[in-house]
LOLUM-581047 format. One record per residue (C-alpha): residue number from 1; residue in one letter; x, y, z. Coordinates in steps of 0.05 Angstrom, whole numbers. Example, Ala and Ser with C-alpha at 12.3 -4.5 7.8 and 13.67 -1.06 7.14 Angstrom:
LOLUM-581047
resi / resn / u / v / w
1 / A / 246 / -90 / 156
2 / S / 273 / -21 / 143
END
This chain:
LOLUM-581047
resi / resn / u / v / w
1 / M / 2959 / 433 / 955
2 / T / 2966 / 399 / 1022
3 / A / 3029 / 370 / 1053
4 / D / 3039 / 295 / 1061
5 / V / 3066 / 266 / 1125
6 / A / 3138 / 244 / 1119
7 / G / 3146 / 174 / 1094
8 / A / 3082 / 174 / 1052
9 / P / 3094 / 149 / 981
10 / A / 3100 / 204 / 929
11 / Q / 3054 / 203 / 869
12 / A / 3085 / 178 / 805
13 / G / 3115 / 236 / 766
14 / A / 3108 / 285 / 823
15 / P / 3166 / 333 / 839
16 / A / 3212 / 311 / 895
17 / P / 3181 / 334 / 961
18 / L / 3216 / 379 / 1011
19 / P / 3219 / 355 / 1083
20 / T / 3198 / 411 / 1131
21 / R / 3180 / 417 / 1204
22 / A / 3108 / 439 / 1217
23 / V / 3062 / 450 / 1277
24 / R / 3004 / 404 / 1262
25 / W / 2934 / 408 / 1293
26 / R / 2908 / 337 / 1301
27 / A / 2851 / 350 / 1351
28 / A / 2835 / 398 / 1408
29 / R / 2896 / 403 / 1453
30 / D / 2932 / 354 / 1408
31 / L / 2989 / 389 / 1371
32 / G / 3055 / 362 / 1348
33 / L / 3117 / 385 / 1311
34 / E / 3120 / 336 / 1253
35 / T / 3163 / 330 / 1192
36 / V / 3119 / 334 / 1130
37 / Q / 3136 / 330 / 1056
38 / I / 3117 / 392 / 1016
39 / P / 3115 / 384 / 941
40 / L / 3156 / 433 / 900
41 / P / 3112 / 488 / 871
42 / G / 3066 / 471 / 813
43 / P / 3034 / 521 / 765
44 / G / 3015 / 585 / 800
45 / E / 3046 / 565 / 866
46 / V / 3101 / 595 / 909
47 / L / 3145 / 561 / 960
48 / V / 3162 / 607 / 1018
49 / A / 3215 / 598 / 1072
50 / V / 3174 / 622 / 1132
51 / A / 3209 / 673 / 1177
52 / F / 3155 / 688 / 1229
53 / C / 3083 / 667 / 1241
54 / G / 3036 / 703 / 1287
55 / V / 2989 / 669 / 1336
56 / C / 2917 / 689 / 1327
57 / G / 2858 / 680 / 1374
58 / S / 2827 / 635 / 1320
59 / D / 2887 / 588 / 1328
60 / L / 2877 / 586 / 1403
61 / H / 2803 / 571 / 1397
62 / E / 2818 / 512 / 1351
63 / I / 2870 / 487 / 1400
64 / A / 2826 / 496 / 1462
65 / D / 2762 / 464 / 1438
66 / G / 2761 / 456 / 1362
67 / P / 2748 / 440 / 1309
68 / H / 2710 / 503 / 1292
69 / A / 2736 / 521 / 1223
70 / I / 2786 / 465 / 1211
71 / P / 2758 / 412 / 1164
72 / V / 2761 / 343 / 1194
73 / D / 2714 / 300 / 1152
74 / V / 2700 / 337 / 1087
75 / P / 2759 / 369 / 1050
76 / H / 2758 / 445 / 1042
77 / P / 2734 / 460 / 971
78 / L / 2794 / 502 / 952
79 / S / 2852 / 474 / 993
80 / G / 2829 / 401 / 990
81 / A / 2854 / 394 / 1061
82 / V / 2828 / 357 / 1122
83 / A / 2861 / 351 / 1190
84 / P / 2916 / 344 / 1210
85 / I / 2928 / 416 / 1188
86 / T / 2991 / 459 / 1193
87 / L / 2969 / 519 / 1234
88 / G / 2985 / 592 / 1224
89 / H / 2955 / 645 / 1178
90 / E / 2996 / 707 / 1198
91 / F / 3063 / 696 / 1165
92 / S / 3122 / 725 / 1127
93 / G / 3185 / 699 / 1096
94 / T / 3225 / 695 / 1032
95 / V / 3211 / 662 / 966
96 / V / 3249 / 597 / 954
97 / S / 3221 / 579 / 886
98 / S / 3160 / 589 / 843
99 / G / 3121 / 544 / 796
100 / P / 3107 / 552 / 722
101 / G / 3071 / 617 / 705
102 / V / 3098 / 656 / 765
103 / T / 3146 / 709 / 738
104 / A / 3146 / 766 / 789
105 / L / 3171 / 730 / 851
106 / P / 3244 / 710 / 842
107 / P / 3280 / 670 / 897
108 / G / 3300 / 713 / 956
109 / T / 3241 / 761 / 950
110 / P / 3217 / 781 / 1020
111 / V / 3142 / 771 / 1024
112 / A / 3081 / 772 / 1069
113 / V / 3023 / 724 / 1058
114 / E / 2951 / 745 / 1051
115 / P / 2923 / 676 / 1069
116 / N / 2851 / 677 / 1046
117 / Y / 2831 / 627 / 992
118 / R / 2790 / 651 / 933
119 / C / 2759 / 613 / 875
120 / G / 2758 / 671 / 826
121 / A / 2693 / 646 / 795
122 / C / 2636 / 657 / 844
123 / T / 2594 / 720 / 843
124 / A / 2631 / 751 / 902
125 / C / 2699 / 739 / 869
126 / R / 2676 / 766 / 802
127 / E / 2653 / 829 / 838
128 / G / 2721 / 836 / 872
129 / R / 2695 / 816 / 941
130 / Y / 2739 / 755 / 949
131 / E / 2736 / 760 / 1025
132 / V / 2667 / 729 / 1021
133 / C / 2683 / 678 / 966
134 / T / 2637 / 617 / 968
135 / G / 2700 / 577 / 983
136 / F / 2720 / 625 / 1039
137 / G / 2777 / 601 / 1083
138 / F / 2847 / 614 / 1106
139 / A / 2913 / 577 / 1097
140 / G / 2930 / 556 / 1168
141 / L / 2858 / 539 / 1187
142 / M / 2824 / 508 / 1126
143 / G / 2890 / 488 / 1093
144 / D / 2963 / 483 / 1111
145 / G / 2993 / 547 / 1137
146 / G / 3056 / 581 / 1161
147 / M / 3076 / 551 / 1228
148 / A / 3130 / 512 / 1192
149 / D / 3198 / 519 / 1160
150 / H / 3165 / 525 / 1092
151 / A / 3096 / 538 / 1064
152 / L / 3068 / 526 / 994
153 / V / 3015 / 577 / 975
154 / P / 2980 / 603 / 913
155 / E / 3014 / 662 / 879
156 / Y / 2954 / 707 / 893
157 / M / 2968 / 703 / 968
158 / V / 3040 / 728 / 962
159 / K / 3054 / 802 / 974
160 / P / 3125 / 826 / 959
161 / L / 3158 / 871 / 1011
162 / P / 3209 / 927 / 1002
163 / D / 3281 / 906 / 1014
164 / G / 3298 / 912 / 1088
165 / F / 3226 / 906 / 1112
166 / D / 3225 / 876 / 1182
167 / L / 3198 / 805 / 1172
168 / A / 3175 / 801 / 1244
169 / A / 3132 / 863 / 1234
170 / A / 3109 / 834 / 1167
171 / A / 3076 / 777 / 1205
172 / V / 3030 / 828 / 1236
173 / L / 3005 / 854 / 1169
174 / E / 2949 / 802 / 1169
175 / P / 2913 / 828 / 1232
176 / A / 2928 / 899 / 1208
177 / A / 2890 / 881 / 1144
178 / V / 2830 / 859 / 1186
179 / A / 2831 / 927 / 1221
180 / L / 2839 / 967 / 1156
181 / H / 2783 / 929 / 1121
182 / G / 2737 / 942 / 1180
183 / I / 2751 / 1017 / 1176
184 / R / 2739 / 1016 / 1101
185 / R / 2673 / 980 / 1112
186 / S / 2650 / 1033 / 1161
187 / T / 2624 / 1103 / 1145
188 / F / 2683 / 1136 / 1181
189 / V / 2710 / 1200 / 1152
190 / P / 2767 / 1243 / 1178
191 / G / 2749 / 1287 / 1237
192 / Q / 2697 / 1240 / 1266
193 / Q / 2697 / 1214 / 1337
194 / V / 2705 / 1139 / 1346
195 / L / 2701 / 1086 / 1400
196 / V / 2740 / 1020 / 1399
197 / V / 2717 / 967 / 1448
198 / G / 2769 / 912 / 1455
199 / L / 2843 / 928 / 1450
200 / G / 2874 / 863 / 1428
201 / A / 2918 / 864 / 1367
202 / V / 2862 / 882 / 1318
203 / G / 2831 / 934 / 1365
204 / L / 2898 / 967 / 1376
205 / L / 2910 / 969 / 1301
206 / V / 2841 / 1000 / 1291
207 / C / 2862 / 1055 / 1339
208 / A / 2929 / 1066 / 1304
209 / L / 2898 / 1068 / 1235
210 / L / 2841 / 1114 / 1255
211 / R / 2892 / 1162 / 1285
212 / D / 2932 / 1161 / 1220
213 / K / 2868 / 1173 / 1180
214 / G / 2851 / 1236 / 1219
215 / A / 2800 / 1215 / 1272
216 / G / 2778 / 1274 / 1315
217 / V / 2775 / 1233 / 1380
218 / V / 2795 / 1160 / 1391
219 / I / 2768 / 1126 / 1453
220 / G / 2791 / 1056 / 1472
221 / V / 2762 / 1008 / 1523
222 / D / 2795 / 945 / 1550
223 / P / 2802 / 911 / 1618
224 / R / 2878 / 903 / 1614
225 / P / 2922 / 961 / 1635
226 / S / 2979 / 941 / 1589
227 / R / 2933 / 943 / 1529
228 / R / 2904 / 1010 / 1549
229 / A / 2975 / 1038 / 1556
230 / L / 2994 / 1013 / 1486
231 / A / 2930 / 1042 / 1457
232 / A / 2950 / 1110 / 1484
233 / R / 3019 / 1102 / 1452
234 / L / 2987 / 1084 / 1386
235 / G / 2940 / 1143 / 1384
236 / A / 2880 / 1135 / 1430
237 / D / 2861 / 1200 / 1463
238 / V / 2820 / 1169 / 1519
239 / V / 2830 / 1098 / 1547
240 / L / 2780 / 1067 / 1595
241 / A / 2769 / 1003 / 1634
242 / P / 2700 / 969 / 1625
243 / D / 2683 / 984 / 1698
244 / D / 2695 / 1058 / 1688
245 / D / 2636 / 1103 / 1671
246 / V / 2647 / 1089 / 1597
247 / A / 2582 / 1121 / 1574
248 / G / 2596 / 1184 / 1615
249 / A / 2667 / 1189 / 1590
250 / V / 2643 / 1181 / 1518
251 / R / 2593 / 1237 / 1528
252 / D / 2646 / 1282 / 1558
253 / A / 2694 / 1269 / 1501
254 / T / 2642 / 1281 / 1447
255 / G / 2605 / 1342 / 1472
256 / G / 2548 / 1299 / 1497
257 / D / 2530 / 1269 / 1429
258 / G / 2566 / 1202 / 1428
259 / V / 2613 / 1176 / 1374
260 / H / 2601 / 1173 / 1299
261 / V / 2627 / 1101 / 1295
262 / A / 2638 / 1048 / 1348
263 / F / 2682 / 988 / 1330
264 / E / 2667 / 925 / 1371
265 / V / 2728 / 879 / 1368
266 / V / 2712 / 826 / 1420
267 / G / 2651 / 787 / 1400
268 / A / 2609 / 785 / 1463
269 / Q / 2540 / 812 / 1483
270 / H / 2565 / 857 / 1538
271 / T / 2618 / 890 / 1494
272 / V / 2568 / 900 / 1438
273 / D / 2521 / 933 / 1489
274 / A / 2577 / 978 / 1513
275 / A / 2597 / 998 / 1442
276 / L / 2525 / 1013 / 1421
277 / A / 2513 / 1054 / 1483
278 / G / 2566 / 1103 / 1459
279 / V / 2538 / 1113 / 1389
280 / R / 2503 / 1179 / 1373
281 / A / 2438 / 1185 / 1334
282 / G / 2454 / 1171 / 1261
283 / G / 2518 / 1136 / 1281
284 / E / 2543 / 1067 / 1266
285 / L / 2563 / 1003 / 1303
286 / L / 2615 / 963 / 1264
287 / L / 2623 / 890 / 1285
288 / L / 2692 / 860 / 1279
289 / G / 2688 / 810 / 1336
290 / L / 2664 / 740 / 1319
291 / V / 2601 / 718 / 1355
292 / H / 2545 / 669 / 1338
293 / E / 2485 / 708 / 1361
294 / L / 2469 / 777 / 1389
295 / R / 2410 / 815 / 1417
296 / I / 2403 / 887 / 1392
297 / P / 2354 / 941 / 1414
298 / A / 2323 / 946 / 1345
299 / F / 2268 / 995 / 1364
300 / R / 2317 / 1044 / 1396
301 / M / 2366 / 1036 / 1338
302 / L / 2311 / 1048 / 1287
303 / N / 2286 / 1111 / 1322
304 / A / 2357 / 1137 / 1325
305 / E / 2372 / 1116 / 1253
306 / Q / 2435 / 1080 / 1275
307 / R / 2471 / 1034 / 1227
308 / L / 2496 / 963 / 1241
309 / T / 2553 / 941 / 1195
310 / T / 2594 / 877 / 1195
311 / S / 2665 / 863 / 1170
312 / V / 2702 / 798 / 1158
313 / G / 2773 / 786 / 1135
314 / Y / 2801 / 836 / 1084
315 / R / 2812 / 850 / 1011
316 / D / 2866 / 891 / 976
317 / C / 2893 / 919 / 1042
318 / H / 2965 / 896 / 1043
319 / D / 2994 / 946 / 993
320 / E / 2968 / 1006 / 1033
321 / L / 2993 / 977 / 1098
322 / I / 3062 / 960 / 1070
323 / A / 3068 / 1031 / 1045
324 / M / 3047 / 1059 / 1112
325 / C / 3100 / 1018 / 1147
326 / A / 3153 / 1038 / 1097
327 / E / 3135 / 1111 / 1108
328 / G / 3140 / 1103 / 1184
329 / R / 3065 / 1117 / 1194
330 / L / 3049 / 1049 / 1225
331 / D / 3090 / 1012 / 1277
332 / L / 3071 / 939 / 1274
333 / A / 3131 / 917 / 1315
334 / A / 3101 / 953 / 1376
335 / L / 3049 / 898 / 1381
336 / I / 3099 / 841 / 1386
337 / T / 3106 / 820 / 1458
338 / D / 3134 / 748 / 1453
339 / V / 3174 / 706 / 1405
340 / V / 3173 / 630 / 1411
341 / E / 3219 / 582 / 1373
342 / L / 3185 / 533 / 1326
343 / V / 3209 / 473 / 1366
344 / D / 3175 / 501 / 1428
345 / A / 3111 / 522 / 1393
346 / P / 3065 / 462 / 1407
347 / D / 3073 / 466 / 1483
348 / A / 3070 / 542 / 1482
349 / L / 3007 / 543 / 1441
350 / V / 2970 / 494 / 1486
351 / Q / 2990 / 536 / 1546
352 / M / 2966 / 600 / 1511
353 / A / 2900 / 566 / 1494
354 / T / 2891 / 552 / 1569
355 / D / 2917 / 620 / 1593
356 / P / 2927 / 673 / 1539
357 / G / 2963 / 719 / 1588
358 / D / 2973 / 794 / 1578
359 / G / 3013 / 792 / 1514
360 / I / 2988 / 826 / 1450
361 / K / 3020 / 788 / 1393
362 / T / 3063 / 725 / 1400
363 / L / 3104 / 704 / 1340
364 / I / 3132 / 636 / 1323
365 / R / 3203 / 641 / 1296
366 / C / 3207 / 591 / 1239
367 / G / 3264 / 562 / 1198
368 / G / 3269 / 618 / 1148
369 / S / 3276 / 675 / 1199
370 / R / 3326 / 730 / 1192
371 / S / 3348 / 774 / 1249
END
C-alpha cells in the first residue's frame, strides 16, 4: 500500500492516516523531505517505526540519472506504486502496530526488513524462489521504503530481531543477505580458494562470510586502500589493487592453479575480465554486480569447463545472518562509516550520487532510532 501526500483526501471508511516524514524521489536529482500520510496497517501489514536506513548504490543510481527501476508511468504490479517514491530498502526499526491476521509481531518488537515483494502465486514463488518472482521488486525502489519515520510493509518482509540487537547494524542485514545468497548460489565448499573483485559493502560481506564458512584462501581486489584495509580486517588473506599483478598474485596464492570461485561484485567488463582471469580450470565465475551486457571468452571457458553463475537478491537468508551476528561471528557495524540525519538526507544523497566518496555504508537515522 502506498503513502498519500499530506493533505490528500482519505478514502471513505479508511483508517486514520499517520503523518510521517519521508525522503521522496520525484525525478533524477530531485529529492525532497515531505510529510506523507501512511494508512494504519490493514490485513497482513505491519507498521514499523524506522530506526536506520542504509544507502545503496541502487538508490544513488536512481538519484543520479534515474528512473531505472522506479515506476513512473505504470504502477508496480505488487506495490501499486508510481513515483514519487519513498526511497530506502535497507532498514530496521520497531513494530508500532500490526493489521488483522498478524499475531507474532507485537508492538515494540525490534525488526529488520527483507524488502523484496513476492506474489506467492507464480511458478518461482511456488517453488520457493521468491527472489525471481514475476512481480520482482523492492520496497524503496518499486514501492515506498524506509527513508522515513515510519514504513508500512507486508508481514512477510518483517524479520524479528533478538532483544538488544543493534538496530544500526540491522540495517546492514540486507546487503549481507545479497552476499550470502551469492555464496549459496555458487559451488563454494569449505577449504576452497576464492577471489572477490570489488570490495564495496557486498564484496566485503562476501569476504567476511567466506572466511566464516571456511575458505582456504580469500583474495580481495579493489582500487581504494580503505576498502582493502577493511577487507583484511574482515578475513581476506590477500588484498590487491587492480593495477597490481592480480593474475600473478592469484597464481602465487593458489599454487599456480587459480581460484575455485571468483565473485565479481562491481558490474563492469574490466572487473569481469579480471575475475575470470583468476579462475582455474573447472572453476566458477559468480556474477553479483549488475551490468546490462558482457563479453565472455566462451571458447576458452568451454575448453576449461568453467562455470558462469548469476545471483540476484536473496531468499531465506536473514535468519542465518541474524544468528551469526548474535553469536559474534559477523560484525556488520564495521561497515558503517557515516550516519546522516533524516532531515539532511536529501542534500546528502544528491551529493553522494555526484561523488560517492570513500565510505562503505552510510545510514540515514530516522525517527524511530534508538542509541
